C-alpha positions in Angstrom: 64.1 -131.0 96.1 64.1 -134.6 97.5 63.0 -137.2 95.1 60.7 -139.9 96.5 62.0 -143.4 96.6 61.0 -145.6 93.7 59.2 -148.9 94.5 61.5 -151.4 93.0 60.7 -154.5 95.0 57.6 -156.8 94.9 56.0 -159.4 97.0 53.9 -162.2 95.7 51.7 -165.0 97.1 49.4 -167.7 96.0 45.7 -167.7 97.1 42.7 -169.9 96.8 39.9 -168.4 94.7 37.9 -167.7 97.8 40.8 -165.9 99.4 41.4 -163.9 96.4 37.7 -162.9 96.1 37.6 -161.9 99.8 40.7 -159.6 99.3 39.1 -158.1 96.1 35.9 -157.3 98.0 37.8 -155.6 100.8 39.9 -153.6 98.2 36.8 -152.6 96.3 35.0 -151.5 99.5 37.9 -149.3 100.4 37.9 -147.8 96.9 41.4 -149.1 96.1 42.9 -151.4 93.6 43.8 -154.9 95.0 47.5 -154.2 94.8 47.1 -150.7 96.6 45.0 -152.2 99.3 47.4 -155.2 99.9 50.4 -152.9 100.0 48.6 -150.6 102.6 47.5 -153.6 104.7 51.0 -155.2 104.6 52.7 -152.0 105.6 50.2 -151.2 108.3 50.7 -154.6 109.7 54.4 -154.5 109.5 54.4 -151.0 111.2 52.0 -152.1 113.9 49.4 -149.5 112.7 45.6 -150.1 113.0 43.7 -150.4 109.8 42.3 -147.2 108.4 38.8 -148.5 107.6 36.0 -148.4 110.2 35.4 -151.2 112.5 32.3 -152.3 110.7 31.7 -155.8 109.6 31.3 -156.9 106.0 27.7 -157.6 106.7 27.0 -154.0 107.7 29.0 -152.8 104.7 26.9 -155.1 102.4 23.6 -153.8 103.8 24.7 -150.2 103.6 25.8 -150.8 99.9 22.5 -152.4 99.0 20.5 -149.5 100.6 22.6 -146.9 98.8 22.1 -148.7 95.5 18.3 -148.9 96.1 18.2 -145.2 97.0 20.1 -144.3 93.8 17.7 -146.4 91.6 14.5 -145.1 93.3 15.6 -141.5 93.1 16.4 -141.8 89.4 13.1 -143.6 88.7 11.1 -141.0 90.8 12.8 -138.1 89.0 11.9 -139.5 85.6 8.3 -140.1 86.6 8.0 -136.6 88.1 9.0 -135.3 84.7 6.4 -137.4 83.0 8.8 -139.8 81.5 8.5 -143.6 81.5 11.3 -145.9 82.4 12.0 -148.5 79.8 13.4 -152.0 80.7 16.7 -151.0 79.2 16.9 -147.7 81.1 16.1 -149.6 84.3 18.8 -152.2 83.7 21.3 -149.3 83.1 20.2 -147.7 86.4 20.8 -150.9 88.2 24.2 -151.5 86.7 25.3 -148.0 87.5 24.0 -148.2 91.1 25.8 -151.6 91.6 29.0 -150.4 90.0 30.2 -148.3 93.0 27.8 -149.2 95.8 30.5 -150.7 98.0 32.8 -147.7 97.6 30.0 -145.3 98.4 28.9 -147.5 101.4 32.4 -147.4 102.9 32.6 -143.7 102.4 29.3 -143.2 104.2 30.4 -145.5 107.0 33.7 -143.7 107.3 32.1 -140.2 107.4 29.5 -141.4 109.8 32.0 -142.8 112.2 34.0 -139.5 112.0 30.8 -137.5 112.7 30.0 -139.7 115.7 33.6 -139.3 117.1 33.6 -135.4 116.7 
């Protein structure tokens, strides 16, 4: 059995706060850690490969993320109300935090799946 190569080298760079935040957003939107995302982008660039994410602007990703978060919150609230429950302020805050936590990842997944469906 062939053992995979170990990653023993590293690359580092200095960024402004704005540059770092931009890279973090892109990594989060793709569902990866910042280091995983940077590694993938550097290797894809070095190998002349196209980026794997859809050709959708960050504005579209942001709108999709907000719509999915809103949908998540509304469905949870409607479900509780349909069962005769009241939603407390604390429960509402928890719903919002949960919806916000992974909204970018979910949006990118939806956009990727949507573009695959449109191509097929």
